[in-house]
PAZAPA-4460 file (N, C-alpha, C; in steps of 0.05 Angstrom, whole numbers, plus 32768, in hexadecimal, padded with zeros to 4 digits):
% residues 219
    n_x    n_y    n_z   ca_x   ca_y   ca_z    c_x    c_y    c_z   seq   type   mol
   8011   7FE8   8000   8000   8000   8000   8012   8019   8000     1      X     A
   800A   802D   7FF0   8017   8046   7FF0   8008   805A   8001     2      X     A
   8017   806D   800C   800B   8083   801B   8001   8098   8006     3      X     A
   7FE9   80A2   8009   7FDE   80B6   7FF7   7FDF   80D1   8004     4      X     A
   7FEA   80E5   7FF6   7FED   8100   8001   7FDE   8113   7FEF     5      X     A
   7FC4   8118   7FF4   7FB5   812B   7FE3   7FC2   8147   7FE5     6      X     A
   7FC6   8153   7FCE   7FD2   816E   7FCC   7FBD   8183   7FCE     7      X     A
   7FBF   8195   7FE1   7FAB   81AA   7FE4   7FAC   81BE   7FCD     8      X     A
   7FC0   81BC   7FBB   7FC0   81CD   7FA3   7FA6   81CA   7F93     9      X     A
   7F9A   81B2   7F95   7F81   81AD   7F86   7F68   81AF   7F98    10      X     A
   7F6C   81B8   7FB1   7F55   81BB   7FC3   7F46   81D5   7FBE    11      X     A
   7F2F   81D8   7FCB   7F20   81F1   7FCA   7F2A   8203   7FE1    12      X     A
   7F3A   8217   7FDA   7F46   8228   7FEF   7F31   8238   7FFE    13      X     A
   7F1A   823B   7FF3   7F04   8248   8003   7EF9   8236   8018    14      X     A
   7EFE   821C   8016   7EF4   8209   8029   7F0B   81F5   8030    15      X     A
   7F23   8200   8035   7F3A   81F0   8038   7F39   81DD   804F    16      X     A
   7F30   81E7   8066   7F2E   81D6   807E   7F1B   81BF   8079    17      X     A
   7F05   81C5   806C   7EF1   81B0   8066   7EFD   819B   8054    18      X     A
   7F0B   81A3   803E   7F16   8190   802C   7F2C   817F   8039    19      X     A
   7F3D   818B   8049   7F52   817C   8057   7F45   8168   806A    20      X     A
   7F31   8171   8079   7F24   815E   808B   7F17   8147   807C    21      X     A
   7F0B   814D   8065   7EFD   8138   8056   7F10   8122   804C    22      X     A
   7F27   812A   8041   7F39   8116   8036   7F46   8106   804C    23      X     A
   7F4A   8112   8064   7F55   8103   807A   7F40   80EE   8083    24      X     A
   7F28   80F7   8087   7F13   80E5   808F   7F0F   80CE   807B    25      X     A
   7F14   80D4   8062   7F10   80C0   804D   7F29   80AF   8047    26      X     A
   7F3E   80B3   8058   7F54   80A0   8057   7F6F   80AA   8050    27      X     A
   7F73   80C5   804C   7F8D   80CF   8045   7F9F   80D1   805E    28      X     A
   7FB6   80C4   805E   7FC8   80C6   8076   7FDB   80DD   8075    29      X     A
   7FDE   80EA   805E   7FF0   8101   805B   7FE0   8117   804D    30      X     A
   7FE7   8130   8052   7FDD   8148   8044   7FF5   8156   8038    31      X     A
   7FF5   815A   801E   800C   8166   8010   8007   8184   800B    32      X     A
   801A   8195   8012   8018   81B2   800F   802E   81BC   7FFD    33      X     A
   8027   81C7   7FE6   803A   81D1   7FD3   803E   81EF   7FD7    34      X     A
   8057   81F7   7FDD   805E   8213   7FE1   806F   821C   7FCA    35      X     A
   8065   8230   7FBB   8073   823B   7FA3   8077   8259   7FA6    36      X     A
   808E   8262   7F9D   8095   827E   7FA1   8095   828F   7F88    37      X     A
   808D   8284   7F70   808D   8293   7F58   80A9   8299   7F4D    38      X     A
   80BD   828D   7F59   80D9   8290   7F50   80E5   8275   7F49    39      X     A
   80E5   8263   7F5B   80EF   8248   7F55   80DD   823A   7F41    40      X     A
   80C3   823F   7F43   80AF   8235   7F30   809D   824C   7F27    41      X     A
   8091   824A   7F10   8081   8260   7F05   8064   8261   7F11    42      X     A
   8063   8261   7F2B   8049   8263   7F38   804D   826D   7F54    43      X     A
   8039   8279   7F5F   803B   8283   7F7B   8023   8278   7F8A    44      X     A
   8029   826B   7FA1   8013   825F   7FB0   8012   8269   7FCC    45      X     A
   801B   8259   7FDF   8015   825F   7FFB   802E   825F   800C    46      X     A
   802B   8266   8026   8041   8267   8038   803A   825B   8053    47      X     A
   8049   8261   8067   8045   8256   8082   8029   825A   808E    48      X     A
   801B   8270   8089   8000   8273   8094   7FED   825D   808B    49      X     A
   7FEE   8256   8071   7FDD   8240   8067   7FE5   8225   8072    50      X     A
   8000   8221   8074   8009   8208   8081   7FFF   8206   809D    51      X     A
   7FFF   821C   80AC   7FF4   821C   80C7   7FD6   8215   80C7    52      X     A
   7FC7   8220   80B4   7FAB   821A   80B2   7FA6   81FD   80AB    53      X     A
   7FB7   81F2   8099   7FB5   81D5   8093   7FBB   81C4   80AB    54      X     A
   7FD0   81CC   80B9   7FD8   81BD   80D1   7FC1   81BD   80E6    55      X     A
   7FB4   81D3   80E9   7F9D   81D5   80FB   7F86   81C3   80F2    56      X     A
   7F81   81C3   80D8   7F6B   81B2   80CE   7F72   8194   80D0    57      X     A
   7F8C   818E   80CD   7F95   8172   80CF   7F92   8168   80EC    58      X     A
   7F99   8179   80FF   7F95   8173   811C   7FA2   8159   8124    59      X     A
   7FBA   8153   8119   7FC8   813B   8121   7FBF   8121   8114    60      X     A
   7FAC   8123   8102   7FA0   810A   80F6   7FAF   8101   80DD    61      X     A
   7FC0   8112   80D2   7FCF   810B   80BA   7FEA   811A   80BA    62      X     A
   7FFC   8112   80A9   8016   811E   80A7   8014   8137   8096    63      X     A
   801E   814E   809F   801F   8167   8090   8039   8167   8080    64      X     A
   8037   8163   8066   804E   815F   8054   8051   8178   8043    65      X     A
   8066   8187   8048   806A   81A1   803B   8081   81A0   8027    66      X     A
   807B   81A8   800F   808E   81A7   7FF9   8095   81C4   7FF1    67      X     A
   80AE   81CC   7FF6   80B6   81E7   7FF0   80C2   81E9   7FD4    68      X     A
   80B3   81F6   7FC2   80BD   81FB   7FA7   80C5   8219   7FA6    69      X     A
   80DA   821F   7FB5   80E2   823B   7FB9   8100   823D   7FB8    70      X     A
   810A   8255   7FB2   8127   825A   7FB4   812E   825F   7FD1    71      X     A
   8147   825B   7FD9   8151   8260   7FF4   813F   8254   8009    72      X     A
   8138   823A   8007   8124   822E   8019   812D   822F   8037    73      X     A
   8147   822D   803C   814F   822B   8058   8149   8245   8068    74      X     A
   8144   825B   805B   813D   8274   8069   8122   8271   8077    75      X     A
   8112   825E   806F   80F6   825C   8078   80F0   8243   8088    76      X     A
   8105   8234   808F   8101   821A   809D   80F3   821F   80B8    77      X     A
   80FC   8232   80C7   80F0   8238   80E1   80D2   823E   80DE    78      X     A
   80CB   824E   80CA   80AF   8257   80C6   809D   823F   80C1    79      X     A
   80A7   822D   80AF   8096   8216   80A9   8095   8201   80BF    80      X     A
   80AA   81FF   80CF   80A9   81EE   80E6   8095   81F8   80FA    81      X     A
   8095   8213   80FF   8082   821F   8112   8065   821C   8108    82      X     A
   8062   821B   80ED   8047   8219   80E1   803B   81FD   80E3    83      X     A
   804C   81EA   80EA   8042   81CF   80ED   804B   81BA   80D9    84      X     A
   805D   81C1   80C7   8067   81AE   80B4   8074   8196   80C3    85      X     A
   806E   817E   80BA   807B   8166   80C6   8090   815A   80B3    86      X     A
   808B   815C   8099   809E   8154   8085   80A3   816D   8075    87      X     A
   80BD   8175   8071   80C3   818D   8062   80D7   8186   804D    88      X     A
   80D0   818B   8034   80E0   8184   801D   80EA   819C   800E    89      X     A
   8104   819C   8008   8110   81B2   7FF8   811A   81A5   7FDE    90      X     A
   811E   81B6   7FCA   8127   81AD   7FB0   8146   81AE   7FAF    91      X     A
   8151   8198   7FA4   816E   8197   7FA1   8177   81AE   7F8E    92      X     A
   8167   81B5   7F7B   816E   81CA   7F68   816E   81E6   7F75    93      X     A
   8161   81E9   7F8C   8160   8203   7F99   8171   8205   7FB1    94      X     A
   817E   81F0   7FBA   818D   81F0   7FD3   81AA   81E5   7FCE    95      X     A
   81BE   81F7   7FCD   81D9   81EE   7FC8   81E6   81E0   7FDF    96      X     A
   81DB   81E3   7FF7   81E7   81D6   800F   81D3   81C2   801A    97      X     A
   81CF   81AD   800B   81B9   819A   8011   81BD   818B   802B    98      X     A
   81D5   8182   8030   81DB   8173   8048   81D4   8184   8061    99      X     A
   81DC   819D   8060   81D6   81B0   8076   81B8   81B4   8079   100      X     A
   81AA   81B6   8062   818D   81BA   8063   817F   81A3   8070   101      X     A
   8188   818A   8069   817B   8172   8074   817F   8172   8093   102      X     A
   8197   8179   809B   819D   817A   80B8   818C   818F   80C6   103      X     A
   8189   81A6   80B9   8179   81BC   80C5   815C   81B4   80C8   104      X     A
   8151   81A7   80B3   8135   819F   80B4   8130   818B   80CB   105      X     A
   8142   8177   80CD   813F   8164   80E3   8143   8171   80FE   106      X     A
   8155   8185   80FF   815A   8193   8118   8142   81A2   8122   107      X     A
   8130   81A9   8110   8117   81B7   8118   8100   81A3   811E   108      X     A
   8107   8189   811E   80F3   8175   8126   80E1   816B   810F   109      X     A
   80E8   8172   80F6   80D9   8169   80DF   80E8   8153   80D1   110      X     A
   80DA   8144   80C0   80E6   8131   80AE   80F2   8140   8097   111      X     A
   810A   8138   808E   8117   8146   8079   8111   813A   805E   112      X     A
   810B   814B   804A   8105   8142   802F   8115   8151   801A   113      X     A
   811C   8143   8005   8129   8150   7FEE   811B   8149   7FD5   114      X     A
   8117   815C   7FC3   8108   8158   7FAB   8119   815B   7F92   115      X     A
   8112   814B   7F7D   8120   814C   7F63   810C   8153   7F4D   116      X     A
   8113   8167   7F3D   8103   816D   7F25   8106   8156   7F11   117      X     A
   80F3   8154   7EFD   80F4   813D   7EEB   810F   813A   7EDD   118      X     A
   811D   814F   7ED6   8136   814D   7EC7   814E   8149   7ED8   119      X     A
   814B   814B   7EF3   8163   814B   7F04   816B   812E   7F0A   120      X     A
   8185   8128   7F06   818E   810C   7F0B   818D   8105   7F28   121      X     A
   8186   80EC   7F2F   8185   80E4   7F4B   819F   80E6   7F59   122      X     A
   81B6   80E5   7F4A   81D0   80E6   7F57   81D4   8100   7F67   123      X     A
   81C4   8114   7F62   81C5   812D   7F71   81BF   812A   7F8F   124      X     A
   81B1   8114   7F96   81A9   8110   7FB2   81B6   80F7   7FBE   125      X     A
   81C6   80E9   7FAE   81D1   80CF   7FB7   81E0   80D1   7FD1   126      X     A
   81EE   80E7   7FD6   81FF   80E9   7FEE   81F2   80F7   8005   127      X     A
   81D7   80FC   8004   81C9   8106   801B   81B2   80F3   8024   128      X     A
   81B1   80DC   8018   819B   80CA   801E   819A   80C3   803C   129      X     A
   81B1   80C0   8048   81B1   80B9   8065   81A6   80CF   8077   130      X     A
   81A6   80E8   806C   819C   80FF   807B   817F   8106   8073   131      X     A
   8174   80F6   8061   815A   80FC   8054   8145   80E8   805C   132      X     A
   812E   80F2   8065   8118   80E0   806C   8105   80DB   8055   133      X     A
   8106   80ED   8041   80F4   80EA   802A   8101   80F6   8011   134      X     A
   80FE   80E7   7FFB   8106   80F1   7FE1   80ED   80F5   7FD0   135      X     A
   80E8   810E   7FC8   80D1   8114   7FB8   80DA   8117   7F9B   136      X     A
   80D0   8105   7F8A   80D6   8105   7F6E   80BF   8111   7F5E   137      X     A
   80C5   8128   7F51   80B1   8135   7F42   80AC   8126   7F28   138      X     A
   8093   8120   7F22   808B   8113   7F09   807C   8125   7EF6   139      X     A
   807D   813F   7EFC   8075   8154   7EEA   8088   816B   7EEF   140      X     A
   8089   817F   7EDD   8099   8197   7EE2   808A   81A7   7EF7   141      X     A
   8097   81AE   7F0D   8089   81BA   7F23   807F   81D6   7F1D   142      X     A
   8068   81DC   7F2A   805D   81F7   7F27   803F   81F8   7F24   143      X     A
   8034   81E2   7F19   8017   81E2   7F14   800C   81C6   7F18   144      X     A
   7FF3   81C5   7F21   7FE6   81AB   7F23   7FD9   81A2   7F09   145      X     A
   7FCF   818A   7F08   7FC1   8180   7EF1   7FD1   8178   7ED9   146      X     A
   7FEB   8174   7EDC   7FFC   816E   7EC6   7FFE   814F   7EC1   147      X     A
   8007   8148   7EA9   8009   812C   7EA2   8023   8120   7EAE   148      X     A
   8021   8108   7EB8   8038   80F9   7EC4   804E   80F5   7EAF   149      X     A
   8067   80FA   7EB7   807E   80F7   7EA5   8089   80DA   7EA9   150      X     A
   8085   80C9   7E96   808D   80AD   7E98   80AA   80A9   7E9D   151      X     A
   80BB   80BB   7E94   80D8   80B7   7E96   80E3   80B8   7EB2   152      X     A
   80D2   80C0   7EC6   80DB   80C0   7EE1   80DB   80A5   7EEE   153      X     A
   80CD   8091   7EE2   80CC   8077   7EEF   80E7   806A   7EF4   154      X     A
   80FA   806B   7EE1   8114   8060   7EE6   8123   806F   7EFD   155      X     A
   811D   8088   7F00   812A   8098   7F15   811F   808E   7F30   156      X     A
   8105   8089   7F32   80FA   807E   7F4B   8107   8063   7F51   157      X     A
   810A   8052   7F3D   8116   8038   7F41   8133   803A   7F4B   158      X     A
   8142   804D   7F41   815E   8050   7F49   8160   8059   7F66   159      X     A
   814F   806D   7F6D   8150   8077   7F89   8147   8060   7F9C   160      X     A
   8133   8051   7F94   812A   803A   7FA4   8140   8026   7FA9   161      X     A
   8150   8020   7F94   8167   800E   7F98   817B   8019   7FAC   162      X     A
   8182   8032   7FAA   8195   803E   7FBC   818B   803C   7FD9   163      X     A
   8172   8042   7FDE   8166   8042   7FF9   8167   8025   8003   164      X     A
   815E   8012   7FF3   815D   7FF6   7FFC   8179   7FEB   8001   165      X     A
   818C   7FF1   7FEF   81A7   7FE7   7FF2   81B4   7FF1   800C   166      X     A
   81AD   8009   8014   81B9   8015   802C   81A9   800F   8046   167      X     A
   8192   8002   8042   8181   7FFB   8059   8175   8013   8067   168      X     A
   816E   8028   8057   8163   8041   8062   8144   803F   8064   169      X     A
   8139   8050   8074   811C   8052   8077   8111   806A   8067   170      X     A
   8122   8076   8057   811A   808D   8047   8102   8086   8034   171      X     A
   80EE   8097   8034   80D6   8093   8023   80DA   80A1   8008   172      X     A
   80CE   8095   7FF4   80CD   80A2   7FD9   80B1   80AC   7FD5   173      X     A
   80AF   80C5   7FCF   8095   80D2   7FC9   8096   80DB   7FAB   174      X     A
   807F   80D7   7F9D   807E   80DF   7F81   8066   80F3   7F7F   175      X     A
   806C   8109   7F70   8059   811F   7F6F   8056   8128   7F52   176      X     A
   803D   8126   7F48   8037   8131   7F2D   802A   811D   7F1B   177      X     A
   8011   8122   7F15   8003   8111   7F02   7FFD   80F5   7F0B   178      X     A
   7FFF   80F0   7F25   7FFA   80D5   7F30   7FDC   80D1   7F34   179      X     A
   7FD2   80BB   7F2B   7FB5   80B5   7F2F   7FB1   8097   7F2E   180      X     A
   7F97   808F   7F2C   7F90   8073   7F2C   7F9D   8064   7F15   181      X     A
   7FA0   8071   7EFE   7FA9   8063   7EE6   7FC7   805C   7EE7   182      X     A
   7FD7   806B   7EF7   7FF4   8065   7EF7   7FFF   805F   7F12   183      X     A
   7FEF   8060   7F27   7FF9   805C   7F42   8008   8041   7F45   184      X     A
   7FFE   802C   7F39   800B   8012   7F3C   8027   8012   7F31   185      X     A
   802B   801F   7F1A   8046   8020   7F0E   8059   8031   7F1F   186      X     A
   804F   8046   7F2A   805F   8058   7F3B   8068   8049   7F55   187      X     A
   8056   803B   7F61   805C   802B   7F79   806F   8014   7F72   188      X     A
   806A   8007   7F5B   807C   7FF1   7F53   8099   7FFB   7F4F   189      X     A
   809C   8014   7F46   80B6   801F   7F42   80C4   8025   7F5C   190      X     A
   80B4   8028   7F72   80C1   802C   7F8C   80B5   8041   7F9E   191      X     A
   80A0   804E   7F96   8094   8064   7FA5   8086   805A   7FBE   192      X     A
   8087   806A   7FD3   8079   8065   7FED   8062   8078   7FF1   193      X     A
   8065   8090   7FE7   8051   80A5   7FEC   804A   80B1   7FD0   194      X     A
   8030   80B3   7FCB   8026   80BD   7FB2   8017   80D7   7FB7   195      X     A
   8021   80ED   7FAB   8013   8107   7FAD   7FFD   8107   7F97   196      X     A
   7FE5   810D   7F9E   7FCF   810E   7F8B   7FBE   8127   7F90   197      X     A
   7FBD   8139   7F7D   7FAD   8151   7F80   7F91   814E   7F74   198      X     A
   7F90   8153   7F5A   7F75   8152   7F4D   7F6A   8136   7F4D   199      X     A
   7F7B   8121   7F4E   7F72   8106   7F4E   7F62   80FF   7F67   200      X     A
   7F67   810E   7F7D   7F57   810B   7F95   7F42   8121   7F98   201      X     A
   7F4B   813A   7F98   7F38   8150   7F9D   7F24   8154   7F86   202      X     A
   7F2C   814B   7F6E   7F1A   814D   7F57   7F08   8134   7F53   203      X     A
   7F0B   8121   7F64   7EFB   8108   7F62   7EDF   810B   7F6D   204      X     A
   7ECC   80FE   7F60   7EB1   80FE   7F6B   7EB0   80EF   7F85   205      X     A
   7EBF   80DA   7F88   7EC1   80CA   7FA0   7EDD   80CB   7FAA   206      X     A
   7EE3   80DD   7FBC   7EFF   80E0   7FC5   7F09   80C9   7FD5   207      X     A
   7EF8   80BC   7FE4   7F00   80A4   7FF3   7F09   808E   7FE0   208      X     A
   7EF9   808A   7FCB   7F00   8075   7FB8   7F1A   807B   7FA9   209      X     A
   7F1E   8095   7FA3   7F37   809D   7F96   7F4F   8098   7FA7   210      X     A
   7F4D   809E   7FC1   7F64   809A   7FD3   7F69   807C   7FD6   211      X     A
   7F54   806C   7FD8   7F58   804F   7FDA   7F65   8044   7FC1   212      X     A
   7F5C   804C   7FAA   7F66   8042   7F91   7F83   804A   7F8C   213      X     A
   7F8A   8062   7F92   7FA5   806C   7F8D   7FB8   805E   7FA1   214      X     A
   7FB0   805A   7FB9   7FC1   804E   7FCE   7FC2   8030   7FCE   215      X     A
   7FB2   8023   7FBD   7FB0   8006   7FBE   7FC8   7FF7   7FB4   216      X     A
   7FD6   8000   7F9F   7FEC   7FF0   7F94   8002   7FEA   7FA9   217      X     A
   800E   7FD2   7FA6   8024   7FCA   7FB7   803B   7FC2   7FA6   218      X     A
   8053   7FC3   7FB1   806B   7FB9   7FA2   806D   7F9B   7FA5   219      X     A
***
């Protein structure tokens, strides 16, 4: 079974607490929060106040999983920790001192995550895996929801899975972008543990059924 992390990027922001509560009640163990600054990616979304609101709505019932698609992410680690982030992920492309960033995130009591854009080789994170609790592999170009899954990331997932298993690590692999019922089995077979799903959950007529179907595949 994979963990399903509905992305609030596809939620109704006018009824955010309601939508977060609904997907938790219907089986989502994680809630994914995409933070974009309009610089690292061509979109501008939310910051610590919304993360704080999500954390309040979650009320300890699910993991608050925050994905920073921003430049200079380490400037804001304290703010997101205070807002209630439990997993905090930064992009290897935006952070030149990745080892230090992983240590700093863990030092604030959060799980450390590192993300790779679709074109970025996995070797960029090979030497920080022992300091990393989660590897987030982007399967679309970051910045917007509702994009088509990029098939070429599957071998990347497989490679990172081999490294983690060979070293006996507990690091999770999360995949974000275009994941839904039609491809979840292949993504999990490649090695994913956590599947981010935005429109595939929040846009579904039956959100509980969508969460069950996406999370059902096993390796």
